[in-house]
N, C-alpha and C positions, 0 to 999 in steps of 0.2 A: 388459520384454516377454519372455516365455519362448518360444523358438522350438520348432517341432516337431523331434523327434529324428531325425537322419539317421545311418545306419550309418557306422562308421569304416572306413577302408580297412585292408587287411591290414597295411600298413606301420605305420600309426598305432596299430592295435591291438597290434602287437608292441612298439612303443615304450612304450605304456601298461603292458603286462605286464612289460616289462623294468624300468621304473621301480618298479613294485609289488614285484617280486621282489628288487630291490636293497636293500629295507629302508629304514627311516627314516634321515635324516641325523642327525648328532650333535645332541643336544638343546642348545638355546640358540644354535644356529648363526645363526638369523634373529631379529631383534628383533620384539617384539609391535607390530604396526602399528595405530594408533588413528586416530580422526577427531574433530576439534573441531567445535563447532556452526557455525563460520564456514567450514568447509572443504567439499570437494566429492568426490563419487564418480561413477562411471559404471556403467551397467547392462551386464552381459554382455560385458566385455572378453574373458573366457575362458569356456570351457564344458567340463564333464566329458563331454558327449555328442560334442563336436567340439573336440579339443584344439587350441588356437590357437598360432600361432608366437610366438617371442620378439619378433620385430619388431612384431607387432600389440600385444603387451603393452606394449612400450616406447612405442608411439604413445599408448596410454592414459595411461601415466605421464607422458610429455612434455606431454600435454594438461593435466595437473595433478590427476589423480584420485588420491585417497588410498586408496580402497577400490573393489574390484570387487564389484558386487551379483551374487551367484553362487547359482544354485539347487542344492540337494541334494534330488533327487527320491527320496522314500521308495520309490515304486513301482518305480524303477529299481534302487535299492540292495538292497532286500529282495524279490527276485523270487519267492521262495517262503518260507513261514513259517520264521523263525529263521535263514535263510541270507542273509548280508550280503556283498556284493561291492563294496568301496570302491575298486577299482583305478583306475577312470577318474577318480574324484573326487580320489584321492591325487595322480595325475599332474598334474591341472590346478592344484590348490592349491599343489603344490610349485613348479610353473612360475611361478605368481604371486609366491610369496615369494622365489624365486630372483632375480626382477627387482626386488624391493623393493615389491611391490604387495600391500596387505592385502585382506581378504575380508570382506564382509557376506554370511553364509550364510543362505539362505532354506530353511527346513524345510517341505516340502509334499508332497502327492500321496499319497492313500490307496491302497495296493496293493489290487487286486481281491480277493485272498483275505482281506482284512480288512473288506470291505464288510459292513454289517449283513445278516443272513440274510433280511431282508424285501425286500432290493433285488436285482433281477436285474442283474448286472454288464453284461450286453449292452445294457441300456437306459440305462446311464449314458453321457453324452456325454464324449468324451475331454477332458482338461484342455487348454484352448486356450493360445495364445501369451500370455505375460504382457506387459502394456503396451498402449499405443495409445489408451487412453481411449475416447471415443465414436466412434472410427473403426471399432470392431468392428461386427459384425452387429447393426444397430440393431433389427431385428425381434425379436431374442432378448433385447435389453437394455431393453425397455420395462418400465415399472413393472408393467403388467398381467401380465407374464410371470414375476414373481418367484416365485410359487408353482407354476409349471408347468415350471420349468427342472430338468432331470435332470442336474445337475452332480456334481462329486466329493462323495461323502457323508462324514460323520464316520466315523472308524474304529470298528470293533467294540471293545467293552471300554473305551471312553473314560471312562465313569463308574465303572469299577472303581477301587478304591484305588490310589494311585500306588505305594505301597511294600508290600513283602511282609508287613509287620506289620499290614496291614489299615487303614492310615491314609494321609492325605495329608501329614502333618507330616514335613518333612525333619529330618535330624539324624544325627550320627555317620557310620557307614558303612552306612546302611540299604541294603537290597537292593531293586531294582525288582520290582514285582509282575508276573510273566510274563503275567497275565491282562489286562494293559493294554499292548497292543503299541505304542501311540503313545509311552508313557513309555519303553518299552524302546528304540525307535528313537532317540529324542532322546538317551538316555543313551549309546547306541553312538556317535552322531555327536559328542557333546561330549567323551566320554572319548577318542575318537580324535584330535580336531583341536584341543583346547584346548592352551595352552602347557604343555609337559611331558607331553602325551598320547602315545598309542602310535604315532601317525604322525609325531611329531617336528615338528609344525606349530604355528602360533600364531593360530588363529582365536578371536577374542574377541567378535565381534558376531554376533548371531543374530536373524533376522526370522522370526516364526512365521506361516507361510502367506503367501499373496498375495491381496489384494483379496477377503477373505471376504464382503464385502457385494455381490459379484457372484455370481449363483447358479451360473454355470457353473464357477467356481472352488470354490465351497462351497455345497452344497445344504442344509446344516444351518441351524439357527437361530442368532441372535446368542448365545443362551444356550449352544448347543453350542460355538460358537467361544470363548466366554469360558472354558468348561471346557478346551478344547484349549490355550488360552493359559496357563491356570493350571498345567496339568500340565507343559507345556514349561518354563515359568519355574521352577517348583520343582525340576525335575530338573536344569536347566542350572545353577542356583545351588548345588544340592547338590554338583555335580561341579566347578564353577568359580565361586566366589563373586565373582570380579572381572569376570565376563562382563557384557556389555550385552545385554539382551533387549528387543526392540521388537515391538509387535504388527504384524500384516500390514497393509501399506499399504492404506488405504480408497480406493475409487474415488468414492464419494459419490453419483454421478448416477443410480443405479438404485434403491437402497433407502434412502429418506431417513430411516427410523427406526432403521436398524441401529446407527449410532453411539451413539444414546441408549440403546438396549436393551443394547448391549455395556457401556457405562459403568455403567448402573444395576445390571447383573448383577455386575460386578466389585466395585462399591461395597458391595453388599449381602452379599457373601460373608463369612462370619464370620472367615475367615483373612486377608482383604484388608488389614486395618489392620496386621497383622504383617509383611506382605510387599509393601508399596507398591503394592497393586492388581494385582500379578502382571505388571508391565511397568515398564521403565526409561524408555521413551519411547513416545509415540504416533507414528503414522506415517500419512502422507497421500500421495495421488497426484493429479496434475492435468495436463491437456493442453490445448493449442490456445489457450485464453483465458488470457492471462498474469496477469490479476488474480485468478485462482483460487488462486494461491499465497498471497495474502492472505486471500481469502474462506474457503477450506477450513481453513487454519491457525487462523483465528479461530473457525471453527465447532467445531473440536475443543477449543480452549481454553475456549469457552463451555460445552461439555458437561462438561469436567473441573472447572468451578467448583462443581459440585454434589458434589464428592468431597473427601476429605481430601488429595488430591494435585493441587491446581489448577495447579501450576507445572511439571508434567512437560514435558520438551522435546517438540517436534513435529518429527520428521524427515520430509523429503520424499525418498522412495526411488524415485520415478518422476516425471519432468516432461519435457515436450518438445512438439514439433509436427512433423508430417511435411511434406515439401515438395510443392509443385506448381510447374510451370514449370521443372522440372529433373529429371534422371534420378534414380530411375525413376518419379517421380510423374506424375500426369495434368496436363493443362493447368489453369491457374487461370482463373476461380475454381473451387474445389473445396471442399466442406464440410470444416471443421476443419483445413484445410491452409494453408500459407503459402509465399510465395516464398522463395528462398534468403536474401535480405537480411532478410526478415521473420523467418525462422527464427533468424538470428543476433541480431537485435534482441530476440527473445523471451528469449534466454539472459541478457542483461544485465538486462532488465526483470524477469525471473523472480527473479533474485537480489534486486532492489530490493523487489518486492512481498512476497516470502516473508520477507525479513529485516525489513521494515516491521512485519509481524505477529509477529515473534519466532521464526520457523521456521528450521530448519537442523539438521544439514547438508543439502545439496541434492545429490541424484543426478540426473544427466541421463540420459534414455533416448534414445539409447544411443550407443556408440562407432561401430560400423558399422551399416549398414542391416540386415544379416543377413536374417531372414525377415519382419521386420515383424509384422503380424498374420496373414499367410498367405504361405507360400513360393511365389513365382511365378517361373517361369523367365524371363519377359519382362515389360517394363512394360505397363500401369501397375501400380505396386505401392507399398507404403508405404516412404517414405524418411525414417525418423526419425533416421538416424545423422549423426554429425559427419563421417563418411567413407563413401564409396560402397563397395560390396562388392568383394572380391578377384576377380581374373579366374577363379579356379577355384570360386567359390561356386556352389552349386546354385540359389541364389535371386538373380535379377537380377544376374548377374556383370557386373563393371565393372572399372575400373582403379585402385581404391583411392584415389580422388580426395578430397582434403580440401576440404570445403565451407568457406564463410566462417564457418559456425557453429563449426568447429573452432578457428579463431583467436579467435573471440569467447569461447569456453569457456576457452581457454588464458589469455586476458587476465583473465577473471573470476577464475580461480583464483589468478592472480598478484596482482591488486589488491584482492580482497575477502576472501581467506583471511587471517584474523588482523585484519581491519579491523572496527571496531565500528560498529553503526548509530548515527548522530548525530542527524539530524533529517530530516523530509520535509514537503513541502507541495505544493499545486497553485497555481502562480503565475497570478493573473489568470484563472483558469478555463480556461487553455489549455496550460499547461506543467507537467509533473510534475518535481519536483526531489527527489532522495533522496541524502542525504549520509552518508558513512562517515568514520571517523577511524582512522588506523593509528598507534598509540602508538609503535611501533618507529621510524618515520620522521618522526613529527610531521606527517604529510600528511593533508589532507582529500582524499577521493576521492568526487567527486560526479557522479551520473548525471543527465542532463537530456534530456527528449524531449517532443514534442508529443503530446497525448492526443486531439486532434481532427483533422478532415480538412483543415486549412489550415496553411500555414506559420505559425510563431509566433516571436515575439521572446522568447528566454529571457534572464532577468536573474539573475545569481548574485552575492550579496554577496561581495566579495573577502576572503580570509583572508591574503593576502600581496600581493606586488608583481608577480608573474608566475606564470602557470600553464601546464601542458601540456594541450592539448586533444587527446584520443586518440580515434580512430575505430575501428570494429569490426574493421578489418583491421590495426590496430596502428600505422597512420601517425599522426604527431604534428605539431603546430605550437604555437609559443609564442604566448600571448595575454596582453595586459596589461589591467588594469581601467581603466575610464573613470568618473571620479567615484565611485570606490569600488565598482564592480560590473563584472562581465564581462557582455558582451552578445553574443549570437549568435542567428542565425536557425536554428531547428530545423525539419526537413522534416515534412510532414504524415503522419499515420497513414494506412495504406492497407489494412490487413487487416480485412475484415468477413467472417470465415469461418464464422460461425454461421448455420445455415439460418433463413430467415424473420426475420432480424434485421439491422439496419443498425449495430449497435454495433461500435465499433472494438475488436477483441479483442487486438490487439497495437498498441502505440503507434508513433509515427514512429521513424525511425532515431535512436538515442540517441548522445550524446557523453559521454565520460568526462573530467571536468576534475580534474586532479591538481595540487595546490599545497601547499607547506609553509606551515604557519600561523605567520606572523611578526607578526601584528597583535594588539594588546590587545583585551579584550572591549569590547562596546558597552554604554553606560550612558545611561539617561534618567531624569530626575525630572520628573513631571508638572508643567506650568507652574502656579505659584502665583498667587493673586490679588495684585495690586500692594499691596493693604492687607488684612491678615488680622486676625482676632480674636486674643486672647492665646493660645488653644489652637486649633491647626489641624492638618489632616491633610497628611502628606507621603507621596506614593506614588512608587515607583521600579520600574524594570525593568532587569535586566542580562542580556545574552546574549552568546554567542560562536559565530558560525556556522562557525568554522574547526576547533575542537577541543572545544568545550563548556566550561562553567565548572567550576572546581574546587569541589566541594561545600562549602557554607558559607563561601565565600571573600568573600561580599559584605559590605561594611561601610559604614555611613552616617556622614558627618562633617558638622559645621556650623561656621559662622563668623559672628560678630556684628560689624557695623560695620567690616568689613575687618580685624579682628584675627586672631589665630592660629586655625588650624583645630583643632577639638575633636572627638575621637571620640565618636560618639553610640550607634550600634548595631553589634554584630558578629555574625558567623556567621548572616547573614540569608538567607532564600530568594532566588531570582533575581528574583522579583517579589513585592511586598507593599506595605503601607502602615502608618504608625504616627502617633500624635498627638504633636506637639511643642508645648511651652509656652514662649513667649518673654516678653519685657518690653516694655511699651508704649513706643513711640517709638524702637525700635531696628530695624535692618535685618538680616535673617538670610539667609545663603546656605547652600546644601546641595550636597554632593558625594558621590561614591560611589567606592569602591575595590573591585576584583575581580581574580581571576586565572583564566587558562584552563589547560587541561591540557597545552598545548604550552610552558608556562613564560612566557607573556607576561602582563603585568599592568598594571592601572591603579594606579600606586604613589603618585601625588601628587593630592590632592583638587583638583578644578576645579569652579567654580561652575556647577551645572546648573539651579538655580532660586533665586529670591530673593523676599523679601516684606518689607514694613514692617508691624510689629505696631501696630495702632491700638486705640483704646478702644471702637470700635463706634459712635461718635457722628457720624462723617462721613456726610453725606447728599448724594445727588444727586437731581435731578428727572427723572422719566421721563414723557414725554408721547407721544401718538401716536393712532393709529386702528386699529381692527380692522375688516377688510372680509371679506365673504363671498367664496367662490370666484369668483363672477361679478362682483365689484367693488362690491357694494352695502354700505352701512354695516351692520355686525353689531351692532345695538343689543342691549344686555344681555349681551354676551359676557363671560365671566369670564377675566381676564388674571391670571396668576401669574408673579412673578419672584422666585425664591428663596422666602422665607417671606412676602413681601409680595404683595398682590393687590388688584384692584379690578374692578368691573363697568364695561363701556363704557356711555356714555350713549346717548341716542336717536340720535345721529349716529355712534355707534361710537367716540367719542373717550374717552380716559382721561388722567388727570393725577394722579400721586401721588409721594411721596418714597420713596427707596430707600437702604439702607445701601450704602456703597462696597464693591465686591467682585466676584466672578465667580459668576454665577448661571445656573441653567437658566431658560429662558423657555417658558411653556406657555399655551395658549389652550384653554379648556374641558377642562382636565386633560390635554391631549396636548402633550408636549414638542416644541417646534419648534426649539429651539436649546439645546445643552449648553455650560455654562461660558462664557456670554457675559460680556464684561468691561464693568463699569459704574464708571468712574473719574471721570466728569464727567456733566453733564446730557446726556440723549440723547432723540432723537425717533425713534419706531419706527412702521413700518407693518407690521401683522401680518395674517395670513390665517386665517380661521376654518376649521379642518379639517372634513372631512366627518363626518357623524354615524357612519357606518360605512365606514371606509376599507378597500377590498378589496385594497389593495396592502400586503403585509407586507414589511418591510425596504426600504421606499421611501426611508429615510434613510441606507441603506448602513452602518449601525452594526455590522451583522454581515457586513461585506464584501459578497460577491456572492450570498449565500444567497437562493434563490428566483429568481434571474435566469439567463438563458442568454446566454453570450458568443458572438459570431460575428464574421465579418470577418477580415481579415488583420492589422490593427493591434491592438496590445494595449490593454487597459483597466487602470486602476489605482484604488486607493482612497487618498485623501490627506486630511490634516486641513485644515479651513477655517481661514484665518488669523483670529486673535483669538478663537477659540472652541475647544471640545474636540469639535466636530462633525467628522464625516467626510463627504466628498463623493466621487462617482464621477467619474473623468476618462475620457472616451472619446477614444481615439487618443492614449495617453500616449507613443507613439513611432510612427514611420511604417514600415510594412511593405507593400511593393507587392504587388498581386494580379495575376499574369499574366493578360493578356487584358482587364483593366479599363483604359479610356481614361485617359491621364495627360498630363502636360506635361513639357517640358524633358528629354526622353529617358527618362522614368521612367513605368512603369505607375502607375495610380492605386491607392489603398488605402482601406480603410474599416474602421471599428470599430462594432460594434453590441452592444446588450444588448436582450433581449426577454423576455417572459413571457406566459403565458396568463392572461387576466382574464375573469371572469364579471361583466359589467356589470349593475348593478341596474336595475330598471325606473324609470320616471320621467324625470328630466332629469340623468343622471350627467355629471359634469365631471371632466376630467383636469387636475390642477394640479401645478406643479413649480417649483422655483427653479433658475436656470441662469446660467452665465456663459460666453460664447463668446469665445475668444481666437483670432484669425485674422490671418495675415500676407498673406492673399490678397485683393487688391482687384479682381481681374478679375471681371466679371459671369458668372453661370452656370457657375462653377467649383466651388470648395469650398463645402460647405453642411452645415448641421445640420438633420436631418429628424426629425419625429415622425410615425410611421405607425401606423395601425390597420388590421390585416388580418383579413378574415373571409371564409372560403370562397375564392372567386375575386376578391373585392373588395379592393382596396388603396386606402386613403383616406389621402392625405398631409394630415394635419390641421394641420401647422405646418412652416415652413421658414424658416431664417435664414442669412444669409451674413456679415453684418458683426459685428465685435467688439462686446461689451457688457460692462458691469459686472454684478454680481449683480442679477438681476431675477426677476420672478414672472410666470408665464403660466398662464392658466386657459382650457381648451379645452372647448367643449360637445360631448359625445359622445352627445347625445340620439338621433341617427340610428341608433345602434347599441344603444340601451337594451334590456336583457334578453338580449343576445347574448353568446356566448363569442367573444372576439376575441384576437388576438395584438397586444400593445402593443410597438412597436419604437422605440428611439432609435438614430439612425444618424448617423455623421460620415463624409462622403466628402472625401478629399483628392486633389488632382491631382499634387502634386509634393512631394518631401522638402525642397525649397528654400523653400517657402511653406507653413508648417504651419497647420493649423486643428484646434482641439481644443475640447472643451466640458466644463464641470463641471456635474454634476447633483446635486440634493439635494431631499429632502422630496417625492418623487413620490407623489401621492395620487389615488385615484379614488373618487368617491362623490357624494352630494348634501349640500348645506349643511344643517345641522340647523335645526329650528324653535326659536327661542330663547324662553325664558321672559320674562315682563315684567321690565323693568329693576329691578334691586335685589331681585328675588324669587328665592328658592332653596328647593327642596323638601328637607325633612329627614325621615328615617325616623320613623314614628310609634311611640312607645314602647308596648309591650303588656305 
């Protein structure tokens, strides 16, 4: 955020002049300060317009900032044509380097004397403060105002050749064309501040303008900005080939087409292929909604996929959120703002979401509150800073108080600089987990937080035997895993700072789990049929949640009849499958070896799956009945088990032989069970699926896709015994909900899944398979409920309290036919001492189909 310029005191001005007249220090006195993609910077630690104290600079360095994002205002430096005064900039940049702080210099600000002759400079709005995102004047930032904003215009002469020879091609010691004042300013800046330059400083990073997609920073077109960027890039590289040039950070929210117009203009330039598109990195800004670090980074990456440079880095040179419920902010709730603890949470989660998309480095906006979007002498005002303002600040003076966000930023720079993104997921629809790995320490550093408005139980697979759980303030406690995982309750999200939206824009308070990876990788081989044909498929998967697998370290081994282990496949991917051919009458076992990046390995094969190779002659007898959803015989239903099949008779019965093995079971072409084991004669009762099932993923084979998770207790997906099917478990652990009645000194807890369903006309039925597991024998306590909600109507269509084995239930929903309803499955528990949980599978809604006559099947007519 660029503050308004305030005059320097006479003393400060004298100091600046003295530093300028003293001449440059000896060249090479300070190292060239760079920044890695995993490192961090801060905006406006120092300022040429208001030289900051060494103590302030040191607070930025102590926070962990590698670079100071620092504006070089062209309109301040060249106050009249050809007259450059760099004294203030020299003083500030020297102060930075004297303290060991590098600089990301922003080149911006067209001087009034270079406005195009068609523009009346008195009608141009002054360039506003940089930063702040949508906190700015919303009326000026609406999309409808894009073509009406009289912001800073492109400079005159921008399209003139860059070099005096009449071309844009750099080379040798070409001289800048004086008819292109922007090219001349860029050359003056780079020649002065590059390593070995006339000022004796070491600036190597250049950002070209600020938020050119906001009209009050740039009133030109995307094509004009592409030209501005091209000129700057070629001039900078001509004078310092080792420099890094990034485009001006985009705000995204006002002009949705600017990014794509910019990228297409750069791509189509005939010189672009020779000069990398005229940028070394793309740049983005985001505020308030922490997920935008992911969204905007991916947006830029998507745009760049249409170019020859799809893998350019994406820097984040502004990100943050101002506070409410703290000086100098207003009271909460306040649009786009956050409480001090939400602001601190934002910093860690911003790292996670941005790095998840591959973005970085990350600059936080900003060290001190300074002017925010507007300098106000008294609150309320914008408080973006990690620290409140100094007592002598003209903008909301305070006592330089460090907020919790300062400590959170400091911890982020300590634990995530140098750490590589490892993996991320959303656990059970309620908890975000993002893991990093630090090769230097062999530590996994994992962030975990709730994404919804309820407490959630976070589970983290252990990578070692003990971990440190670190809070935003830096406090720590040791935790040990239970049954191979760490468990902790994470507090709910509370930030809903977007107007007219109930979305949680910042998650709940996060924890950082740090542990050294000391455990070997995890390995599984999919269960094989007890008896297999001579050639069969072996599928495997290896993973390492602590440090990741060493590439191509996976090797498959086999063993016959308990003999020595034999190497089968080497340098395999982490997950895959292959065909194995064995000899009839022999038993084969399969194992897997792999190594992780921390030096842990599976070094001795262990049997993970086994099978007896048969000749395919073994048969079992399969009998049973197919029933409709309402329990009537499904005469003529087609049953398929593996490659075998039969039609049910008039009473829905079937009876046929089947090869021994593990097979999928389907009725009318719809799979009801995957990998069912048939080793001996079996009797089955199967249900006819609806003709048109309006529930997708009712079998939970794609986890929780399409379902909404609620309640305080978590849900989980687990494999059904004896099959390759997955089922949903409601209340996989107990988490109490404050205020909910409970027993034995505990509040009650519940777990729900729900979804919107458009019921068909006619007589729709809800069917599902379920298994209740309950330790509670007291009446009217724990219960499993099935609820249909419509408008203000809540219909409890089923309730069960007692335990049961796997069963089937069909419920008539004709009373709601043709309506849009919310289908809810809920488990209520009264105490952690007496658990109640339920497994659900094959949830379907629809009408049973009308079957064809027994034994008859339509075939397509040949034409």
